[in-house]
C-alpha beads as a LAMMPS data file, in Angstrom:
LAMMPS data file: protein, C-alpha beads

181 atoms
180 bonds

1 atom types
1 bond types

-500.0 500.0 xlo xhi
-500.0 500.0 ylo yhi
-500.0 500.0 zlo zhi

Masses

1 110.0

Atoms # bond

1 1 1 269.009 -69.039 213.917
2 1 1 271.105 -68.950 210.619
3 1 1 274.696 -68.079 210.958
4 1 1 274.236 -65.692 208.094
5 1 1 271.339 -63.388 207.731
6 1 1 268.839 -64.646 205.273
7 1 1 268.636 -62.391 202.366
8 1 1 265.395 -60.891 200.963
9 1 1 264.494 -59.605 197.496
10 1 1 265.671 -56.189 198.883
11 1 1 268.830 -57.185 200.633
12 1 1 270.272 -59.860 198.244
13 1 1 272.991 -58.786 196.046
14 1 1 271.707 -57.328 192.755
15 1 1 273.019 -60.331 190.674
16 1 1 271.115 -62.772 192.888
17 1 1 267.745 -61.013 192.671
18 1 1 266.636 -62.423 189.329
19 1 1 267.379 -65.929 190.421
20 1 1 265.636 -65.463 193.673
21 1 1 262.614 -64.269 191.714
22 1 1 262.735 -67.454 189.598
23 1 1 263.072 -69.663 192.699
24 1 1 260.131 -67.808 194.303
25 1 1 258.082 -68.461 191.193
26 1 1 259.007 -72.201 191.144
27 1 1 258.287 -72.820 194.852
28 1 1 255.607 -70.103 195.526
29 1 1 257.965 -68.858 198.227
30 1 1 261.681 -68.524 198.621
31 1 1 263.057 -71.307 200.747
32 1 1 265.524 -70.239 203.465
33 1 1 268.411 -72.336 201.817
34 1 1 268.239 -70.256 198.745
35 1 1 268.031 -67.062 200.825
36 1 1 271.297 -68.017 202.516
37 1 1 273.084 -69.012 199.427
38 1 1 271.979 -65.834 197.686
39 1 1 274.754 -63.970 199.443
40 1 1 276.979 -65.285 196.640
41 1 1 275.483 -64.793 193.139
42 1 1 278.057 -67.341 191.880
43 1 1 276.977 -70.021 194.385
44 1 1 273.309 -69.310 193.768
45 1 1 273.792 -69.607 190.045
46 1 1 275.665 -72.825 190.457
47 1 1 273.115 -74.295 192.759
48 1 1 269.950 -73.309 190.797
49 1 1 271.583 -74.165 187.599
50 1 1 272.470 -77.606 188.848
51 1 1 268.906 -78.233 190.022
52 1 1 267.637 -77.232 186.554
53 1 1 270.079 -79.172 184.585
54 1 1 269.733 -82.394 186.691
55 1 1 265.956 -81.906 186.709
56 1 1 266.074 -82.126 183.002
57 1 1 268.117 -85.327 183.082
58 1 1 267.018 -88.953 182.581
59 1 1 266.261 -89.936 186.150
60 1 1 262.806 -89.474 187.466
61 1 1 262.021 -87.022 190.250
62 1 1 260.731 -89.802 192.418
63 1 1 264.106 -91.522 192.336
64 1 1 266.251 -88.270 192.808
65 1 1 264.121 -87.267 195.679
66 1 1 264.737 -90.738 197.354
67 1 1 268.438 -90.247 196.829
68 1 1 268.303 -86.804 198.271
69 1 1 266.619 -88.068 201.535
70 1 1 269.073 -90.863 201.806
71 1 1 272.032 -88.560 201.526
72 1 1 270.472 -85.976 203.828
73 1 1 269.704 -88.553 206.543
74 1 1 273.190 -89.916 206.357
75 1 1 274.696 -86.452 206.718
76 1 1 272.276 -85.412 209.394
77 1 1 270.790 -82.626 207.386
78 1 1 267.366 -81.871 208.838
79 1 1 266.798 -79.178 206.184
80 1 1 267.287 -81.308 203.087
81 1 1 265.554 -84.222 204.664
82 1 1 262.519 -82.006 205.231
83 1 1 262.646 -80.364 201.908
84 1 1 263.200 -83.531 199.738
85 1 1 260.620 -85.528 201.626
86 1 1 258.067 -82.922 200.761
87 1 1 259.285 -82.736 197.158
88 1 1 259.285 -86.521 196.955
89 1 1 255.714 -86.742 198.107
90 1 1 254.832 -84.024 195.532
91 1 1 256.479 -86.370 192.908
92 1 1 254.275 -89.102 193.947
93 1 1 256.418 -91.113 196.294
94 1 1 254.554 -92.666 199.223
95 1 1 255.259 -91.493 202.730
96 1 1 256.406 -95.100 203.544
97 1 1 258.729 -95.179 200.424
98 1 1 260.274 -91.819 201.391
99 1 1 260.816 -93.021 204.981
100 1 1 262.455 -96.145 203.815
101 1 1 264.656 -94.246 201.448
102 1 1 266.188 -92.469 204.436
103 1 1 267.885 -95.769 205.215
104 1 1 268.731 -96.579 201.557
105 1 1 265.967 -98.976 201.305
106 1 1 263.232 -99.579 198.793
107 1 1 260.770 -102.394 197.761
108 1 1 261.814 -101.628 194.131
109 1 1 265.115 -103.514 193.376
110 1 1 266.193 -100.782 190.843
111 1 1 265.594 -98.008 193.321
112 1 1 267.289 -100.072 196.060
113 1 1 270.350 -100.388 193.906
114 1 1 270.479 -96.617 193.235
115 1 1 270.084 -95.769 196.896
116 1 1 272.801 -98.260 197.916
117 1 1 275.236 -96.808 195.440
118 1 1 274.407 -93.211 196.534
119 1 1 275.139 -94.108 200.132
120 1 1 278.313 -95.868 199.223
121 1 1 279.409 -92.559 197.399
122 1 1 278.825 -90.689 200.596
123 1 1 280.243 -93.221 202.941
124 1 1 283.386 -93.885 200.879
125 1 1 283.768 -90.256 199.746
126 1 1 283.391 -91.340 196.139
127 1 1 285.825 -94.223 196.273
128 1 1 283.531 -96.903 195.000
129 1 1 284.642 -100.175 193.289
130 1 1 283.998 -101.490 189.833
131 1 1 281.534 -103.985 191.262
132 1 1 279.505 -101.073 192.638
133 1 1 279.101 -99.641 189.173
134 1 1 278.424 -103.276 187.826
135 1 1 275.597 -103.614 190.382
136 1 1 273.961 -100.360 188.960
137 1 1 274.287 -101.659 185.436
138 1 1 272.776 -105.020 186.372
139 1 1 269.822 -103.033 187.835
140 1 1 269.306 -101.512 184.478
141 1 1 271.143 -98.166 184.669
142 1 1 273.214 -97.013 181.679
143 1 1 276.375 -95.085 181.935
144 1 1 274.589 -91.729 181.630
145 1 1 272.348 -92.622 184.533
146 1 1 275.319 -93.690 186.652
147 1 1 276.892 -90.334 186.077
148 1 1 273.563 -88.520 186.929
149 1 1 273.326 -90.564 190.185
150 1 1 276.785 -89.253 191.075
151 1 1 275.825 -85.734 190.098
152 1 1 272.790 -85.894 192.295
153 1 1 274.758 -87.081 195.217
154 1 1 277.221 -84.272 194.688
155 1 1 274.458 -81.676 194.431
156 1 1 272.997 -83.070 197.674
157 1 1 276.269 -82.943 199.486
158 1 1 276.578 -79.241 198.508
159 1 1 273.076 -78.442 199.901
160 1 1 273.646 -80.475 203.004
161 1 1 276.929 -78.715 203.725
162 1 1 275.299 -75.227 203.114
163 1 1 272.428 -76.077 205.488
164 1 1 274.668 -77.643 208.121
165 1 1 277.485 -75.135 208.040
166 1 1 275.185 -72.028 208.005
167 1 1 272.555 -73.610 210.330
168 1 1 269.772 -72.620 207.861
169 1 1 266.390 -72.789 209.640
170 1 1 264.084 -75.481 208.335
171 1 1 261.031 -73.956 206.533
172 1 1 259.498 -77.369 205.312
173 1 1 257.590 -79.782 207.653
174 1 1 260.088 -81.471 209.920
175 1 1 261.126 -85.124 209.353
176 1 1 262.856 -87.204 211.963
177 1 1 266.446 -88.308 211.049
178 1 1 267.078 -92.115 211.261
179 1 1 270.727 -92.841 210.335
180 1 1 272.941 -89.745 210.626
181 1 1 276.571 -90.657 210.541

Bonds

1 1 1 2
2 1 2 3
3 1 3 4
4 1 4 5
5 1 5 6
6 1 6 7
7 1 7 8
8 1 8 9
9 1 9 10
10 1 10 11
11 1 11 12
12 1 12 13
13 1 13 14
14 1 14 15
15 1 15 16
16 1 16 17
17 1 17 18
18 1 18 19
19 1 19 20
20 1 20 21
21 1 21 22
22 1 22 23
23 1 23 24
24 1 24 25
25 1 25 26
26 1 26 27
27 1 27 28
28 1 28 29
29 1 29 30
30 1 30 31
31 1 31 32
32 1 32 33
33 1 33 34
34 1 34 35
35 1 35 36
36 1 36 37
37 1 37 38
38 1 38 39
39 1 39 40
40 1 40 41
41 1 41 42
42 1 42 43
43 1 43 44
44 1 44 45
45 1 45 46
46 1 46 47
47 1 47 48
48 1 48 49
49 1 49 50
50 1 50 51
51 1 51 52
52 1 52 53
53 1 53 54
54 1 54 55
55 1 55 56
56 1 56 57
57 1 57 58
58 1 58 59
59 1 59 60
60 1 60 61
61 1 61 62
62 1 62 63
63 1 63 64
64 1 64 65
65 1 65 66
66 1 66 67
67 1 67 68
68 1 68 69
69 1 69 70
70 1 70 71
71 1 71 72
72 1 72 73
73 1 73 74
74 1 74 75
75 1 75 76
76 1 76 77
77 1 77 78
78 1 78 79
79 1 79 80
80 1 80 81
81 1 81 82
82 1 82 83
83 1 83 84
84 1 84 85
85 1 85 86
86 1 86 87
87 1 87 88
88 1 88 89
89 1 89 90
90 1 90 91
91 1 91 92
92 1 92 93
93 1 93 94
94 1 94 95
95 1 95 96
96 1 96 97
97 1 97 98
98 1 98 99
99 1 99 100
100 1 100 101
101 1 101 102
102 1 102 103
103 1 103 104
104 1 104 105
105 1 105 106
106 1 106 107
107 1 107 108
108 1 108 109
109 1 109 110
110 1 110 111
111 1 111 112
112 1 112 113
113 1 113 114
114 1 114 115
115 1 115 116
116 1 116 117
117 1 117 118
118 1 118 119
119 1 119 120
120 1 120 121
121 1 121 122
122 1 122 123
123 1 123 124
124 1 124 125
125 1 125 126
126 1 126 127
127 1 127 128
128 1 128 129
129 1 129 130
130 1 130 131
131 1 131 132
132 1 132 133
133 1 133 134
134 1 134 135
135 1 135 136
136 1 136 137
137 1 137 138
138 1 138 139
139 1 139 140
140 1 140 141
141 1 141 142
142 1 142 143
143 1 143 144
144 1 144 145
145 1 145 146
146 1 146 147
147 1 147 148
148 1 148 149
149 1 149 150
150 1 150 151
151 1 151 152
152 1 152 153
153 1 153 154
154 1 154 155
155 1 155 156
156 1 156 157
157 1 157 158
158 1 158 159
159 1 159 160
160 1 160 161
161 1 161 162
162 1 162 163
163 1 163 164
164 1 164 165
165 1 165 166
166 1 166 167
167 1 167 168
168 1 168 169
169 1 169 170
170 1 170 171
171 1 171 172
172 1 172 173
173 1 173 174
174 1 174 175
175 1 175 176
176 1 176 177
177 1 177 178
178 1 178 179
179 1 179 180
180 1 180 181
């Protein structure tokens, strides 16, 4: 059970209600994570705005969902692992590729480089080395893509922490964690 009551369209602060309506329209339902975050209109605005901004970035959804499951698995976030596995499958990533991404692995060298970098960011709390950036460039990522990978990791840390700290109930098909730290 969530450590905070999950808001509804009727119980959420007035400033959160239009965003919850947009989220509901986007998903066809209002995922529990957003219902928990809606207690703070500022946090909900930040979260939904970040999803929108990064979704319009240069990285494909197939890659960003694989990054999300790698970060979720590393942090032991059942909620994000389940949600992003479902979203990754919707983005056309195979079940096998999503499962491998949990460990930071991919058959595609470019994807593997991004996943390895994302997990280094998590494990080293952002303190990566020049050679880590060089490895991304060697894999074909430009400077803008490097920044977007960092931004996706940061966004996923935010959602992982929300779900873990608030014990948000998982409302996506469950996925088994593999490598939680």
